[in-house]
Gaussian input, Z-matrix of N, CA and C with variables (Angstrom, degrees):
# hf/3-21g

backbone

0 1
 N
 C     1     B1
 C     2     B2     1     A1
 N     3     B3     2     A2     1     D1
 C     4     B4     3     A3     2     D2
 C     5     B5     4     A4     3     D3
 N     6     B6     5     A5     4     D4
 C     7     B7     6     A6     5     D5
 C     8     B8     7     A7     6     D6
 N     9     B9     8     A8     7     D7
 C    10    B10     9     A9     8     D8
 C    11    B11    10    A10     9     D9
 N    12    B12    11    A11    10    D10
 C    13    B13    12    A12    11    D11
 C    14    B14    13    A13    12    D12
 N    15    B15    14    A14    13    D13
 C    16    B16    15    A15    14    D14
 C    17    B17    16    A16    15    D15
 N    18    B18    17    A17    16    D16
 C    19    B19    18    A18    17    D17
 C    20    B20    19    A19    18    D18
 N    21    B21    20    A20    19    D19
 C    22    B22    21    A21    20    D20
 C    23    B23    22    A22    21    D21
 N    24    B24    23    A23    22    D22
 C    25    B25    24    A24    23    D23
 C    26    B26    25    A25    24    D24
 N    27    B27    26    A26    25    D25
 C    28    B28    27    A27    26    D26
 C    29    B29    28    A28    27    D27
 N    30    B30    29    A29    28    D28
 C    31    B31    30    A30    29    D29
 C    32    B32    31    A31    30    D30
 N    33    B33    32    A32    31    D31
 C    34    B34    33    A33    32    D32
 C    35    B35    34    A34    33    D33
 N    36    B36    35    A35    34    D34
 C    37    B37    36    A36    35    D35
 C    38    B38    37    A37    36    D36
 N    39    B39    38    A38    37    D37
 C    40    B40    39    A39    38    D38
 C    41    B41    40    A40    39    D39
 N    42    B42    41    A41    40    D40
 C    43    B43    42    A42    41    D41
 C    44    B44    43    A43    42    D42
 N    45    B45    44    A44    43    D43
 C    46    B46    45    A45    44    D44
 C    47    B47    46    A46    45    D45
 N    48    B48    47    A47    46    D46
 C    49    B49    48    A48    47    D47
 C    50    B50    49    A49    48    D48
 N    51    B51    50    A50    49    D49
 C    52    B52    51    A51    50    D50
 C    53    B53    52    A52    51    D51
 N    54    B54    53    A53    52    D52
 C    55    B55    54    A54    53    D53
 C    56    B56    55    A55    54    D54
 N    57    B57    56    A56    55    D55
 C    58    B58    57    A57    56    D56
 C    59    B59    58    A58    57    D57
 N    60    B60    59    A59    58    D58
 C    61    B61    60    A60    59    D59
 C    62    B62    61    A61    60    D60
 N    63    B63    62    A62    61    D61
 C    64    B64    63    A63    62    D62
 C    65    B65    64    A64    63    D63
 N    66    B66    65    A65    64    D64
 C    67    B67    66    A66    65    D65
 C    68    B68    67    A67    66    D66
 N    69    B69    68    A68    67    D67
 C    70    B70    69    A69    68    D68
 C    71    B71    70    A70    69    D69
 N    72    B72    71    A71    70    D70
 C    73    B73    72    A72    71    D71
 C    74    B74    73    A73    72    D72
 N    75    B75    74    A74    73    D73
 C    76    B76    75    A75    74    D74
 C    77    B77    76    A76    75    D75
 N    78    B78    77    A77    76    D76
 C    79    B79    78    A78    77    D77
 C    80    B80    79    A79    78    D78
 N    81    B81    80    A80    79    D79
 C    82    B82    81    A81    80    D80
 C    83    B83    82    A82    81    D81
 N    84    B84    83    A83    82    D82
 C    85    B85    84    A84    83    D83
 C    86    B86    85    A85    84    D84
 N    87    B87    86    A86    85    D85
 C    88    B88    87    A87    86    D86
 C    89    B89    88    A88    87    D87
 N    90    B90    89    A89    88    D88
 C    91    B91    90    A90    89    D89
 C    92    B92    91    A91    90    D90
 N    93    B93    92    A92    91    D91
 C    94    B94    93    A93    92    D92
 C    95    B95    94    A94    93    D93
 N    96    B96    95    A95    94    D94
 C    97    B97    96    A96    95    D95
 C    98    B98    97    A97    96    D96
 N    99    B99    98    A98    97    D97
 C   100   B100    99    A99    98    D98
 C   101   B101   100   A100    99    D99
 N   102   B102   101   A101   100   D100
 C   103   B103   102   A102   101   D101
 C   104   B104   103   A103   102   D102
 N   105   B105   104   A104   103   D103
 C   106   B106   105   A105   104   D104
 C   107   B107   106   A106   105   D105
 N   108   B108   107   A107   106   D106
 C   109   B109   108   A108   107   D107
 C   110   B110   109   A109   108   D108
 N   111   B111   110   A110   109   D109
 C   112   B112   111   A111   110   D110
 C   113   B113   112   A112   111   D111
 N   114   B114   113   A113   112   D112
 C   115   B115   114   A114   113   D113
 C   116   B116   115   A115   114   D114
 N   117   B117   116   A116   115   D115
 C   118   B118   117   A117   116   D116
 C   119   B119   118   A118   117   D117
 N   120   B120   119   A119   118   D118
 C   121   B121   120   A120   119   D119
 C   122   B122   121   A121   120   D120
 N   123   B123   122   A122   121   D121
 C   124   B124   123   A123   122   D122
 C   125   B125   124   A124   123   D123
 N   126   B126   125   A125   124   D124
 C   127   B127   126   A126   125   D125
 C   128   B128   127   A127   126   D126
 N   129   B129   128   A128   127   D127
 C   130   B130   129   A129   128   D128
 C   131   B131   130   A130   129   D129
 N   132   B132   131   A131   130   D130
 C   133   B133   132   A132   131   D131
 C   134   B134   133   A133   132   D132
 N   135   B135   134   A134   133   D133
 C   136   B136   135   A135   134   D134
 C   137   B137   136   A136   135   D135
 N   138   B138   137   A137   136   D136
 C   139   B139   138   A138   137   D137
 C   140   B140   139   A139   138   D138
 N   141   B141   140   A140   139   D139
 C   142   B142   141   A141   140   D140
 C   143   B143   142   A142   141   D141
 N   144   B144   143   A143   142   D142
 C   145   B145   144   A144   143   D143
 C   146   B146   145   A145   144   D144
 N   147   B147   146   A146   145   D145
 C   148   B148   147   A147   146   D146
 C   149   B149   148   A148   147   D147
 N   150   B150   149   A149   148   D148
 C   151   B151   150   A150   149   D149
 C   152   B152   151   A151   150   D150
 N   153   B153   152   A152   151   D151
 C   154   B154   153   A153   152   D152
 C   155   B155   154   A154   153   D153
 N   156   B156   155   A155   154   D154
 C   157   B157   156   A156   155   D155
 C   158   B158   157   A157   156   D156
 N   159   B159   158   A158   157   D157
 C   160   B160   159   A159   158   D158
 C   161   B161   160   A160   159   D159
 N   162   B162   161   A161   160   D160
 C   163   B163   162   A162   161   D161
 C   164   B164   163   A163   162   D162
 N   165   B165   164   A164   163   D163
 C   166   B166   165   A165   164   D164
 C   167   B167   166   A166   165   D165
 N   168   B168   167   A167   166   D166
 C   169   B169   168   A168   167   D167
 C   170   B170   169   A169   168   D168
 N   171   B171   170   A170   169   D169
 C   172   B172   171   A171   170   D170
 C   173   B173   172   A172   171   D171
 N   174   B174   173   A173   172   D172
 C   175   B175   174   A174   173   D173
 C   176   B176   175   A175   174   D174
 N   177   B177   176   A176   175   D175
 C   178   B178   177   A177   176   D176
 C   179   B179   178   A178   177   D177
 N   180   B180   179   A179   178   D178
 C   181   B181   180   A180   179   D179
 C   182   B182   181   A181   180   D180
 N   183   B183   182   A182   181   D181
 C   184   B184   183   A183   182   D182
 C   185   B185   184   A184   183   D183
 N   186   B186   185   A185   184   D184
 C   187   B187   186   A186   185   D185
 C   188   B188   187   A187   186   D186
 N   189   B189   188   A188   187   D187
 C   190   B190   189   A189   188   D188
 C   191   B191   190   A190   189   D189
 N   192   B192   191   A191   190   D190
 C   193   B193   192   A192   191   D191
 C   194   B194   193   A193   192   D192
 N   195   B195   194   A194   193   D193
 C   196   B196   195   A195   194   D194
 C   197   B197   196   A196   195   D195
 N   198   B198   197   A197   196   D196
 C   199   B199   198   A198   197   D197
 C   200   B200   199   A199   198   D198
 N   201   B201   200   A200   199   D199
 C   202   B202   201   A201   200   D200
 C   203   B203   202   A202   201   D201
 N   204   B204   203   A203   202   D202
 C   205   B205   204   A204   203   D203
 C   206   B206   205   A205   204   D204
 N   207   B207   206   A206   205   D205
 C   208   B208   207   A207   206   D206
 C   209   B209   208   A208   207   D207
 N   210   B210   209   A209   208   D208
 C   211   B211   210   A210   209   D209
 C   212   B212   211   A211   210   D210
 N   213   B213   212   A212   211   D211
 C   214   B214   213   A213   212   D212
 C   215   B215   214   A214   213   D213
 N   216   B216   215   A215   214   D214
 C   217   B217   216   A216   215   D215
 C   218   B218   217   A217   216   D216
 N   219   B219   218   A218   217   D217
 C   220   B220   219   A219   218   D218
 C   221   B221   220   A220   219   D219
 N   222   B222   221   A221   220   D220
 C   223   B223   222   A222   221   D221
 C   224   B224   223   A223   222   D222
 N   225   B225   224   A224   223   D223
 C   226   B226   225   A225   224   D224
 C   227   B227   226   A226   225   D225
 N   228   B228   227   A227   226   D226
 C   229   B229   228   A228   227   D227
 C   230   B230   229   A229   228   D228
 N   231   B231   230   A230   229   D229
 C   232   B232   231   A231   230   D230
 C   233   B233   232   A232   231   D231
 N   234   B234   233   A233   232   D232
 C   235   B235   234   A234   233   D233
 C   236   B236   235   A235   234   D234
 N   237   B237   236   A236   235   D235
 C   238   B238   237   A237   236   D236
 C   239   B239   238   A238   237   D237

   B1=1.4451
   B2=1.5185
   B3=1.3079
   B4=1.4568
   B5=1.5139
   B6=1.3031
   B7=1.4467
   B8=1.5103
   B9=1.3275
   B10=1.4601
   B11=1.5153
   B12=1.3180
   B13=1.4537
   B14=1.5208
   B15=1.3347
   B16=1.4616
   B17=1.5222
   B18=1.3241
   B19=1.4609
   B20=1.5253
   B21=1.3252
   B22=1.4641
   B23=1.5151
   B24=1.3062
   B25=1.4554
   B26=1.5163
   B27=1.3130
   B28=1.4600
   B29=1.5191
   B30=1.3314
   B31=1.4604
   B32=1.5207
   B33=1.3295
   B34=1.4568
   B35=1.5256
   B36=1.3321
   B37=1.4603
   B38=1.5271
   B39=1.3357
   B40=1.4595
   B41=1.5269
   B42=1.3335
   B43=1.4569
   B44=1.5271
   B45=1.3081
   B46=1.4727
   B47=1.5271
   B48=1.3230
   B49=1.4619
   B50=1.5234
   B51=1.3335
   B52=1.4717
   B53=1.5178
   B54=1.3284
   B55=1.4653
   B56=1.5351
   B57=1.3313
   B58=1.4629
   B59=1.5200
   B60=1.3515
   B61=1.4653
   B62=1.5293
   B63=1.3173
   B64=1.4641
   B65=1.5321
   B66=1.3433
   B67=1.4659
   B68=1.5333
   B69=1.3392
   B70=1.4717
   B71=1.5305
   B72=1.3209
   B73=1.4622
   B74=1.5265
   B75=1.3148
   B76=1.4596
   B77=1.5140
   B78=1.3486
   B79=1.4643
   B80=1.5229
   B81=1.3371
   B82=1.4730
   B83=1.5262
   B84=1.3221
   B85=1.4619
   B86=1.5216
   B87=1.3366
   B88=1.4682
   B89=1.5277
   B90=1.3373
   B91=1.4740
   B92=1.5304
   B93=1.3365
   B94=1.4631
   B95=1.5233
   B96=1.3259
   B97=1.4687
   B98=1.5233
   B99=1.3178
   B100=1.4655
   B101=1.5293
   B102=1.3374
   B103=1.4683
   B104=1.5249
   B105=1.3375
   B106=1.4648
   B107=1.5297
   B108=1.3346
   B109=1.4626
   B110=1.5145
   B111=1.3356
   B112=1.4618
   B113=1.5182
   B114=1.3074
   B115=1.4575
   B116=1.5276
   B117=1.3249
   B118=1.4682
   B119=1.5186
   B120=1.3078
   B121=1.4512
   B122=1.5076
   B123=1.3174
   B124=1.4648
   B125=1.5162
   B126=1.3188
   B127=1.4595
   B128=1.5212
   B129=1.3172
   B130=1.4626
   B131=1.5268
   B132=1.3136
   B133=1.4591
   B134=1.5243
   B135=1.3477
   B136=1.4619
   B137=1.5293
   B138=1.3211
   B139=1.4550
   B140=1.5117
   B141=1.3284
   B142=1.4677
   B143=1.5260
   B144=1.3427
   B145=1.4575
   B146=1.5092
   B147=1.2858
   B148=1.4515
   B149=1.5108
   B150=1.3060
   B151=1.4552
   B152=1.5263
   B153=1.3223
   B154=1.4547
   B155=1.5145
   B156=1.3091
   B157=1.4622
   B158=1.5192
   B159=1.3114
   B160=1.4558
   B161=1.5219
   B162=1.3243
   B163=1.4643
   B164=1.5249
   B165=1.3309
   B166=1.4651
   B167=1.5268
   B168=1.3217
   B169=1.4683
   B170=1.5291
   B171=1.3002
   B172=1.4605
   B173=1.5177
   B174=1.3288
   B175=1.4639
   B176=1.5275
   B177=1.3502
   B178=1.4640
   B179=1.5214
   B180=1.3115
   B181=1.4715
   B182=1.5256
   B183=1.3237
   B184=1.4595
   B185=1.5251
   B186=1.3120
   B187=1.4657
   B188=1.5268
   B189=1.3239
   B190=1.4687
   B191=1.5199
   B192=1.3257
   B193=1.4664
   B194=1.5256
   B195=1.3328
   B196=1.4634
   B197=1.5233
   B198=1.3283
   B199=1.4631
   B200=1.5212
   B201=1.3157
   B202=1.4661
   B203=1.5167
   B204=1.3220
   B205=1.4673
   B206=1.5291
   B207=1.3313
   B208=1.4600
   B209=1.5290
   B210=1.3314
   B211=1.4644
   B212=1.5230
   B213=1.3267
   B214=1.4605
   B215=1.5322
   B216=1.3138
   B217=1.4646
   B218=1.5209
   B219=1.3298
   B220=1.4604
   B221=1.5254
   B222=1.3279
   B223=1.4672
   B224=1.5334
   B225=1.3195
   B226=1.4661
   B227=1.5206
   B228=1.3305
   B229=1.4668
   B230=1.5243
   B231=1.3301
   B232=1.4552
   B233=1.5180
   B234=1.3284
   B235=1.4720
   B236=1.5201
   B237=1.3137
   B238=1.4789
   B239=1.5021
   A1=108.79
   A2=113.41
   A3=119.40
   A4=107.88
   A5=117.11
   A6=119.92
   A7=111.85
   A8=113.36
   A9=120.93
   A10=109.01
   A11=115.18
   A12=119.48
   A13=111.40
   A14=115.65
   A15=119.92
   A16=113.10
   A17=118.66
   A18=121.74
   A19=108.74
   A20=115.94
   A21=121.72
   A22=110.28
   A23=115.81
   A24=121.99
   A25=108.55
   A26=116.23
   A27=121.80
   A28=106.50
   A29=115.97
   A30=120.89
   A31=109.81
   A32=116.02
   A33=122.53
   A34=107.40
   A35=116.41
   A36=121.05
   A37=110.53
   A38=114.91
   A39=120.93
   A40=110.94
   A41=116.35
   A42=121.61
   A43=108.75
   A44=117.36
   A45=120.76
   A46=112.55
   A47=117.10
   A48=119.89
   A49=112.01
   A50=116.43
   A51=120.11
   A52=112.48
   A53=116.71
   A54=123.41
   A55=112.90
   A56=115.77
   A57=120.90
   A58=107.67
   A59=118.14
   A60=120.63
   A61=111.92
   A62=116.06
   A63=122.46
   A64=108.94
   A65=117.25
   A66=119.53
   A67=113.82
   A68=117.56
   A69=119.63
   A70=109.87
   A71=116.22
   A72=120.08
   A73=109.95
   A74=116.83
   A75=120.62
   A76=112.22
   A77=116.00
   A78=119.97
   A79=111.23
   A80=116.32
   A81=120.39
   A82=110.78
   A83=116.92
   A84=120.81
   A85=110.05
   A86=116.71
   A87=121.32
   A88=110.62
   A89=116.19
   A90=120.41
   A91=110.76
   A92=116.69
   A93=120.15
   A94=110.72
   A95=117.54
   A96=120.14
   A97=110.04
   A98=116.30
   A99=120.09
   A100=110.80
   A101=117.28
   A102=121.04
   A103=111.52
   A104=116.04
   A105=121.22
   A106=112.77
   A107=117.06
   A108=120.62
   A109=116.04
   A110=117.50
   A111=121.19
   A112=109.79
   A113=116.38
   A114=120.87
   A115=109.01
   A116=116.18
   A117=122.83
   A118=107.56
   A119=115.91
   A120=118.54
   A121=110.34
   A122=113.53
   A123=120.17
   A124=107.70
   A125=115.89
   A126=121.46
   A127=107.55
   A128=117.72
   A129=122.60
   A130=112.76
   A131=117.60
   A132=121.08
   A133=110.51
   A134=117.45
   A135=119.79
   A136=110.94
   A137=115.21
   A138=120.05
   A139=114.38
   A140=117.29
   A141=119.94
   A142=111.19
   A143=117.98
   A144=122.31
   A145=113.34
   A146=116.60
   A147=121.64
   A148=110.04
   A149=117.08
   A150=121.19
   A151=109.44
   A152=115.84
   A153=120.10
   A154=108.22
   A155=116.64
   A156=121.00
   A157=106.65
   A158=116.47
   A159=121.84
   A160=107.60
   A161=115.76
   A162=120.82
   A163=109.72
   A164=116.99
   A165=119.27
   A166=110.64
   A167=116.47
   A168=118.85
   A169=111.08
   A170=115.79
   A171=120.28
   A172=112.34
   A173=116.51
   A174=120.57
   A175=112.83
   A176=117.76
   A177=120.67
   A178=109.61
   A179=115.47
   A180=120.37
   A181=109.64
   A182=116.19
   A183=120.27
   A184=110.54
   A185=116.73
   A186=121.06
   A187=110.95
   A188=117.24
   A189=120.59
   A190=111.17
   A191=116.95
   A192=120.90
   A193=109.48
   A194=116.97
   A195=121.25
   A196=111.10
   A197=117.26
   A198=121.41
   A199=110.66
   A200=117.34
   A201=120.75
   A202=112.20
   A203=116.77
   A204=121.12
   A205=110.05
   A206=117.37
   A207=121.28
   A208=110.79
   A209=116.90
   A210=120.33
   A211=110.14
   A212=117.67
   A213=121.04
   A214=109.49
   A215=117.68
   A216=121.29
   A217=111.12
   A218=117.42
   A219=121.69
   A220=111.14
   A221=116.75
   A222=121.12
   A223=110.90
   A224=116.46
   A225=120.27
   A226=110.11
   A227=116.31
   A228=120.31
   A229=111.37
   A230=117.41
   A231=121.00
   A232=114.48
   A233=116.73
   A234=120.49
   A235=113.22
   A236=116.88
   A237=119.92
   A238=110.24
   D1=150.47
   D2=174.55
   D3=-150.85
   D4=154.82
   D5=178.36
   D6=147.53
   D7=-169.88
   D8=179.22
   D9=-139.32
   D10=135.62
   D11=177.73
   D12=57.50
   D13=-132.01
   D14=179.41
   D15=-78.29
   D16=-17.23
   D17=179.06
   D18=-83.23
   D19=112.95
   D20=-178.10
   D21=-130.09
   D22=153.89
   D23=173.62
   D24=-122.83
   D25=132.58
   D26=177.61
   D27=-120.75
   D28=115.85
   D29=-177.65
   D30=-89.60
   D31=130.29
   D32=177.94
   D33=-97.16
   D34=116.76
   D35=-177.38
   D36=-125.83
   D37=156.60
   D38=178.11
   D39=-79.55
   D40=-29.92
   D41=-177.18
   D42=-142.87
   D43=125.99
   D44=-177.17
   D45=-64.95
   D46=-30.98
   D47=-177.80
   D48=-75.85
   D49=-48.98
   D50=-177.34
   D51=-85.00
   D52=-19.19
   D53=-178.44
   D54=58.82
   D55=32.44
   D56=175.23
   D57=-66.75
   D58=126.26
   D59=-179.33
   D60=-60.15
   D61=152.21
   D62=178.66
   D63=-128.34
   D64=71.92
   D65=-176.00
   D66=-61.75
   D67=-33.06
   D68=179.45
   D69=-65.70
   D70=-41.24
   D71=177.63
   D72=-65.59
   D73=-41.35
   D74=177.03
   D75=-59.42
   D76=-41.06
   D77=177.63
   D78=-64.01
   D79=-40.89
   D80=179.01
   D81=-64.41
   D82=-41.49
   D83=178.68
   D84=-64.88
   D85=-41.50
   D86=178.37
   D87=-58.91
   D88=-47.12
   D89=-179.85
   D90=-62.04
   D91=-43.38
   D92=-178.11
   D93=-67.00
   D94=-39.62
   D95=176.48
   D96=-57.18
   D97=-46.34
   D98=-178.97
   D99=-61.97
   D100=-41.50
   D101=177.12
   D102=-59.99
   D103=-33.66
   D104=-178.69
   D105=-87.83
   D106=-1.51
   D107=175.22
   D108=100.18
   D109=13.17
   D110=-179.95
   D111=-117.30
   D112=119.68
   D113=178.41
   D114=-82.54
   D115=111.40
   D116=-179.84
   D117=-130.61
   D118=153.55
   D119=173.38
   D120=-146.52
   D121=157.70
   D122=178.81
   D123=-101.93
   D124=137.91
   D125=175.86
   D126=-65.05
   D127=125.73
   D128=-176.43
   D129=-104.63
   D130=26.41
   D131=179.99
   D132=-82.88
   D133=148.70
   D134=178.04
   D135=-55.44
   D136=135.90
   D137=179.57
   D138=83.99
   D139=-9.18
   D140=-179.62
   D141=-95.78
   D142=-8.08
   D143=173.99
   D144=51.00
   D145=-103.83
   D146=-179.12
   D147=-133.10
   D148=81.62
   D149=-179.27
   D150=-116.61
   D151=119.17
   D152=172.72
   D153=-77.45
   D154=128.02
   D155=174.41
   D156=-98.49
   D157=115.71
   D158=-178.23
   D159=-106.72
   D160=114.98
   D161=-176.84
   D162=-140.84
   D163=75.54
   D164=179.31
   D165=-69.69
   D166=157.14
   D167=177.91
   D168=-65.55
   D169=152.80
   D170=179.53
   D171=-63.36
   D172=-19.00
   D173=-179.84
   D174=-88.15
   D175=1.59
   D176=-179.48
   D177=-63.48
   D178=138.00
   D179=177.88
   D180=-84.19
   D181=164.48
   D182=176.00
   D183=-57.89
   D184=-39.77
   D185=-179.74
   D186=-63.96
   D187=-39.73
   D188=178.76
   D189=-67.27
   D190=-40.25
   D191=176.81
   D192=-62.93
   D193=-46.24
   D194=179.24
   D195=-59.36
   D196=-42.71
   D197=179.06
   D198=-63.02
   D199=-44.99
   D200=179.34
   D201=-61.32
   D202=-43.10
   D203=178.80
   D204=-66.09
   D205=-39.31
   D206=178.14
   D207=-62.62
   D208=-43.96
   D209=179.10
   D210=-64.48
   D211=-43.18
   D212=179.20
   D213=-61.40
   D214=-43.44
   D215=178.38
   D216=-60.11
   D217=-45.87
   D218=179.15
   D219=-62.53
   D220=-38.99
   D221=179.38
   D222=-66.07
   D223=-41.17
   D224=179.02
   D225=-65.52
   D226=-47.46
   D227=-179.55
   D228=-60.72
   D229=-36.22
   D230=-179.05
   D231=-80.62
   D232=-8.88
   D233=-176.77
   D234=-108.02
   D235=-15.06
   D236=-176.24
   D237=-83.96

């Protein structure tokens, strides 16, 4: 993860050591998030591979943040 404050980036890679991007896995996670009720997307810019940009509104409650992270975790676990 990288970022500042509520703006975070989570890079989806095939291998933690080589950091080879895994766009197919990112697409699967994106689809699963949407099925679970969380709108997520991967940055599709050259060189960004598979990076989720997480930017919740400043008015998000702790409970909403926790729910979003829980859904993202479930989507990742179900896609790997």
